[in-house]
C-alpha positions in Angstrom: 0.0 0.0 0.0 2.8 2.4 0.8 4.2 2.1 -2.8 0.7 2.7 -4.1 0.2 5.8 -1.9 3.6 7.2 -3.0 2.5 6.7 -6.6 -0.9 8.3 -5.9 0.8 11.4 -4.3 3.4 11.7 -7.1 0.7 11.5 -9.7 -1.1 14.3 -7.9 2.1 16.3 -7.8 2.6 15.8 -11.5 -0.9 17.0 -12.3 -0.5 20.1 -10.1 2.8 21.0 -11.8 1.4 20.5 -15.4 -2.1 21.9 -14.9 -1.8 24.0 -11.8 -2.9 23.3 -8.2 -6.6 23.8 -9.2 -6.4 20.5 -11.1 -6.4 18.5 -7.9 -8.5 18.5 -4.8 -7.5 20.3 -1.6 -7.1 17.0 0.1 -4.6 15.8 -2.6 -2.9 19.2 -2.6 -2.3 18.9 1.2 -0.9 15.4 0.7 1.5 16.7 -2.1 2.8 19.5 0.1 3.2 17.2 3.2 5.0 14.7 1.0 7.3 17.3 -0.5 8.2 18.6 3.0 8.9 15.0 4.2 11.2 14.3 1.2 13.0 17.6 1.7 13.7 16.9 5.3 14.8 13.3 4.6 13.2 12.4 7.9 11.6 9.0 7.6 9.4 9.9 10.6 7.8 12.7 8.6 7.3 10.4 5.6 5.7 7.8 7.9 3.3 10.4 9.1 2.0 10.9 5.6 1.8 7.2 4.8 0.3 6.5 8.2 -2.9 8.2 7.1 -3.5 5.2 4.9 -4.5 1.7 5.9 -2.0 -0.9 4.8 -4.6 -3.6 4.0 -5.6 -4.4 0.4 -7.2 -1.4 -1.2 -10.2 -2.1 -3.5 -13.8 -3.0 -3.8 -13.6 -6.8 -3.7 -16.3 -8.8 -5.6 -17.3 -11.8 -3.4 -20.1 -14.3 -3.6 -22.1 -12.1 -1.2 -21.6 -8.7 -2.9 -19.1 -5.8 -3.0 -16.7 -5.9 0.0 -15.2 -2.6 1.2 -11.4 -2.6 1.3 -10.2 1.0 1.2 -10.6 2.5 -2.2 -12.6 2.2 -5.4 -10.8 -0.3 -7.8 -12.8 -3.5 -8.5 -11.1 -6.8 -7.8 -12.3 -10.4 -7.9 -12.1 -12.9 -5.1 -8.6 -13.9 -6.2 -7.4 -10.4 -5.9 -7.1 -9.7 -9.6 -8.2 -6.3 -11.0 -11.3 -6.4 -13.3 -10.8 -4.5 -16.5 -13.3 -2.8 -18.8 -12.9 -5.5 -21.5 -13.8 -8.2 -19.0 -10.2 -9.4 -18.4 -8.7 -9.9 -15.0 -5.1 -8.9 -14.3 -2.6 -8.9 -11.4 -1.4 -5.3 -12.0 -3.5 -2.2 -12.0 -3.8 -0.1 -15.2 -5.9 2.9 -14.2 -6.9 3.5 -17.9 -8.5 0.1 -18.3 -9.5 -1.0 -14.8 -13.1 -0.7 -13.5 -13.6 1.7 -10.7 -11.5 4.7 -9.5 -9.0 5.6 -6.8 -11.6 6.8 -4.3 -14.4 4.7 -2.7 -17.4 6.7 -3.9 -16.3 7.5 -7.5 -15.1 3.9 -7.9 -18.6 2.7 -7.0 -20.2 5.2 -9.3 -18.1 3.8 -12.2 -18.7 0.1 -11.2 -22.4 0.7 -11.2 -22.2 2.8 -14.4 -24.5 5.6 -13.1 -24.9 9.0 -14.7 -22.5 11.1 -12.6 -24.1 14.3 -13.9 -27.3 13.3 -12.0 -27.3 14.3 -8.3 -30.3 12.0 -7.9 -28.4 9.0 -9.1 -25.4 9.8 -6.9 -27.7 10.3 -3.9 -29.1 6.8 -4.5 -25.6 5.3 -4.4 -24.8 7.2 -1.2 -28.1 6.0 0.4 -27.1 2.4 -0.6 -23.7 2.9 1.2 -25.5 4.0 4.4 -28.0 1.2 4.1 -25.1 -1.2 3.9 -23.8 0.1 7.2 -20.7 1.9 5.8 -19.7 4.8 8.0 -18.9 8.2 6.4 -17.4 11.5 7.6 -19.5 14.6 8.6 -20.4 17.3 6.1 -22.5 17.6 3.0 -23.1 14.3 1.2 -20.9 15.4 -1.8 -18.0 15.8 0.7 -18.4 12.5 2.5 -15.3 10.3 3.0 -15.4 6.6 3.7 -11.7 6.1 4.3 -8.8 7.7 6.3 -8.8 9.6 9.6 -11.9 11.8 9.5 -14.5 13.4 11.8 -17.6 11.3 12.2 -20.9 11.8 14.0 -22.6 8.9 15.7 -25.8 9.4 17.7 -25.2 13.1 17.8 -21.6 12.7 19.2 -18.7 13.9 17.0 -15.4 12.1 17.0 -12.2 13.5 15.4 -9.5 11.4 13.8 -11.8 8.5 13.5 -10.3 5.6 11.4 -12.9 5.1 8.7 -10.8 2.6 6.8 -10.6 0.3 9.9 -14.3 0.9 10.8 -15.6 0.0 7.3 -13.1 -2.8 6.5 -14.8 -6.0 5.2 -18.3 -4.5 5.3 -20.3 -5.8 2.3 -22.9 -4.2 0.0 -25.0 -7.2 -0.5 -26.8 -8.3 -3.7 -30.2 -7.2 -2.5 -28.9 -3.6 -2.5 -26.8 -3.9 -5.7 -29.7 -5.3 -7.8 -31.4 -1.8 -7.7 -28.5 -0.8 -10.0 -28.7 -3.8 -12.2 -25.9 -5.8 -10.6 -26.6 -9.4 -9.8 -24.9 -12.7 -9.2 -26.2 -15.4 -11.7 -24.6 -18.6 -10.5 -24.7 -21.7 -12.7 -26.5 -23.7 -10.0 -29.5 -21.3 -10.5 -30.3 -23.1 -13.7 -31.3 -26.7 -14.5 -28.3 -28.8 -15.8 -30.0 -29.4 -19.1 -30.5 -25.7 -19.8 -26.9 -25.0 -18.9 -25.7 -27.8 -21.2 -27.8 -26.6 -24.1 -26.8 -23.0 -23.6 -23.1 -23.9 -23.6 -23.6 -25.9 -26.8 -25.3 -22.8 -28.3 -22.3 -20.7 -27.3 -19.8 -23.1 -28.9 -21.8 -23.0 -32.1 -21.9 -19.2 -32.0 -18.2 -19.0 -31.4 -17.6 -21.2 -34.3 -19.6 -18.8 -36.5 -17.6 -15.8 -35.4 -14.2 -17.3 -35.9 -14.3 -19.8 -38.8 -17.6 -19.5 -40.7 -17.7 -17.8 -44.1 -19.8 -15.1 -42.5 -20.7 -13.0 -45.5 -21.5 -15.6 -48.1 -18.4 -15.8 -50.3 -16.4 -13.5 -48.0 -14.2 -15.2 -45.4 -14.2 -14.0 -41.8 -11.0 -12.2 -40.7 -9.5 -15.3 -38.8 -10.2 -17.4 -42.0 -8.5 -14.8 -44.2 -5.3 -15.0 -42.1 -5.4 -18.8 -42.6 -5.9 -18.5 -46.3 -3.1 -15.9 -46.6 -0.7 -18.2 -44.7 -1.6 -21.2 -46.9 -1.1 -19.1 -50.1 2.3 -17.8 -48.8 3.4 -21.3 -48.0 2.6 -22.4 -51.5 4.3 -19.3 -53.0 1.0 -18.2 -54.4 -0.6 -14.7 -54.2 -3.7 -14.3 -52.0 -6.4 -12.6 -54.0 -9.3 -11.3 -51.8 -12.8 -11.2 -53.2 -14.1 -7.8 -54.4 -15.2 -5.6 -51.5 -13.7 -8.0 -49.0 -12.6 -6.3 -45.8 -10.5 -7.4 -42.9 -13.5 -7.3 -40.5 -16.2 -9.8 -39.8 -19.4 -7.9 -40.2 -21.3 -7.8 -36.9 -24.7 -7.7 -38.6 -24.0 -10.9 -40.6 -22.6 -12.7 -37.5 -25.7 -11.9 -35.5 -27.9 -13.1 -38.4 -25.9 -16.3 -38.9 -26.0 -17.1 -35.2 -29.8 -16.8 -35.1 -30.1 -18.8 -38.3 -27.9 -21.6 -37.0 -29.5 -21.8 -33.5 -33.2 -20.8 -34.1 -33.8 -21.3 -37.8 -34.2 -19.2 -40.9 -37.7 -17.8 -40.0 -36.3 -16.5 -36.7 -33.3 -14.9 -38.5 -35.6 -13.1 -40.9 -37.0 -11.1 -38.0 -33.6 -9.4 -37.7 -33.6 -8.1 -41.3 -35.5 -6.0 -43.9 -37.7 -7.8 -46.5 -34.9 -7.6 -49.1 -32.5 -9.6 -46.8 -29.3 -9.5 -44.8 -27.4 -8.1 -47.8 -29.4 -4.9 -47.5 -29.7 -4.7 -43.7 -27.0 -2.8 -41.7 -26.5 -2.9 -37.9 -28.3 0.5 -37.7 -31.3 -1.1 -39.6 -31.3 -4.0 -37.1 -31.4 -1.5 -34.2 -34.5 0.1 -35.8 -36.2 -3.3 -36.5 -35.7 -4.6 -33.0 -36.9 -1.3 -31.5 -40.1 -1.5 -33.5 -40.8 -5.2 -33.0 -39.3 -6.4 -29.7 -39.7 -5.4 -26.0 -36.5 -3.9 -24.5 -35.1 -5.5 -21.3 -32.4 -4.7 -18.8 -28.8 -5.9 -19.1 -29.3 -8.1 -16.0 -32.4 -9.6 -17.6 -30.5 -10.1 -20.9 -27.8 -12.1 -19.2 -30.3 -14.2 -17.3 -32.3 -15.0 -20.4 -29.2 -15.8 -22.4 -28.2 -18.2 -19.6 -31.6 -19.9 -20.1 -31.0 -20.4 -23.8 -32.9 -17.5 -25.3 -31.7 -15.5 -28.3 -30.8 -12.2 -26.9 -29.4 -9.3 -28.9 -27.7 -6.0 -27.8 -27.6 -3.1 -30.3 -26.2 0.4 -30.6 -27.5 2.7 -33.3 -24.9 5.2 -34.5 -26.6 8.6 -34.4 -24.2 9.8 -37.1 -25.6 7.4 -39.6 -22.3 5.5 -39.8 -22.1 1.9 -38.9 -23.6 0.9 -35.6 -23.2 -2.4 -33.8 -25.1 -5.6 -32.9 -24.0 -8.6 -30.8 -25.5 -11.7 -29.3 -25.6 -12.1 -25.5 -23.7 -15.2 -24.5 -24.2 -17.5 -21.5 -22.1 -16.5 -18.6 -22.3 -17.3 -15.0 -21.4 -15.1 -12.0 -21.7 -11.4 -11.4 -23.2 -9.0 -14.0 -21.3 -5.8 -13.5 -23.1 -2.7 -14.9 -19.8 -1.1 -16.1 -19.1 -4.2 -18.3 -22.6 -5.5 -19.2 -23.4 -9.1 -20.1 -21.0 -11.4 -22.0 -21.4 -11.2 -25.8 -20.3 -13.2 -28.8 -19.8 -11.1 -31.9 -18.1 -10.2 -35.1 -16.6 -6.8 -36.0 -13.3 -5.3 -35.1 -13.3 -7.5 -32.0 -14.2 -11.1 -32.8 -15.3 -13.8 -30.4 -16.4 -13.8 -26.7 -16.0 -10.7 -24.5 -17.9 -8.3 -22.3 -20.4 -6.0 -23.8 -18.2 -3.0 -23.1 -15.3 -4.7 -24.7 -17.3 -5.6 -27.7 -18.8 -2.2 -28.2 -15.5 -0.3 -27.5 -13.6 0.4 -24.3 -13.0 4.0 -25.4 -16.4 4.4 -27.0 -17.8 7.9 -27.4 -21.3 6.5 -26.6 -22.3 5.3 -23.2 -23.3 1.9 -22.0 -26.7 3.4 -21.3 -27.1 4.0 -25.0 -27.3 0.2 -25.6 -30.5 -1.7 -26.0 -31.1 -5.3 -25.1 -33.9 -7.5 -26.6 -34.9 -11.2 -26.0 -36.1 -12.3 -29.4 -39.7 -13.6 -29.6 -40.3 -16.2 -32.3 
């Protein structure tokens, strides 16, 4: 933790030097000034005083079977202590640009739950949830509450200074009953009959095969298949001649269509496209068709229904008129994290199985809340 704290303070120092002191909070500015003084004196006692403000236990929101366990700051980790990233991967090291959460408890939770942080009402709901979970906060206005460090707290009308919030809140859990109001739930495999799980996983294997090996656009090899064909041509000393209009991307609309066709039949697949067929139906068109013909559901409902073997699609319509995106929600067991969305299988720039956020772009200009989920009715 001490190394992490030093890095945190040094980052704040760099920000203040590049953008000015106004770029960081007063709390961080105080830490920077204290740390500079300690380093200038060379007195390890002074440095220890700065580091002593932090608890030395693991620092993160830990995702357990029961819920989100408080552990000092706002980065999300799994039960094995690995950081959970926006593309759904889990890593030992923290990369703040890709990890889910934030350095502070409250902002990290806002990010994990994917709430609209411009909405005071939404932020108030999260703060109420923290209180309902029994997590103690400092005195002051709700926007200024702290949940870690040595702060002034008020309990039963009595104020206490230098109260150790990190120690007080350590290992407290926001349970699933509270998290579900934000669309976060734990869908364990044992919730479903074994036969349904087996069929769903077979469906997933079929869908994965379509994204990675099938001739997705009739006559046009998928990107992984192109690489294989190029390698075979090179080995034979022959040129590789792509088909006219062939691209190095597996088209997401055709993958979604082919998955439904393979698993649910041609009549079901036709409900995704315009009367003149898949060749004239873009992802944006599919978004419009599903909006007009299907009932929207939540991300948590989407994952649950996909786990039960339903055909579930997620769409994003590009408001610019350029290409949008569509994917098929894939069976996945465990926590549905709002910041990541359900698991999806898809074609496009990213091919295969991944989180919704990973499939629709980690650095997307659109928000996860712009996505629409539909359980297809046939």
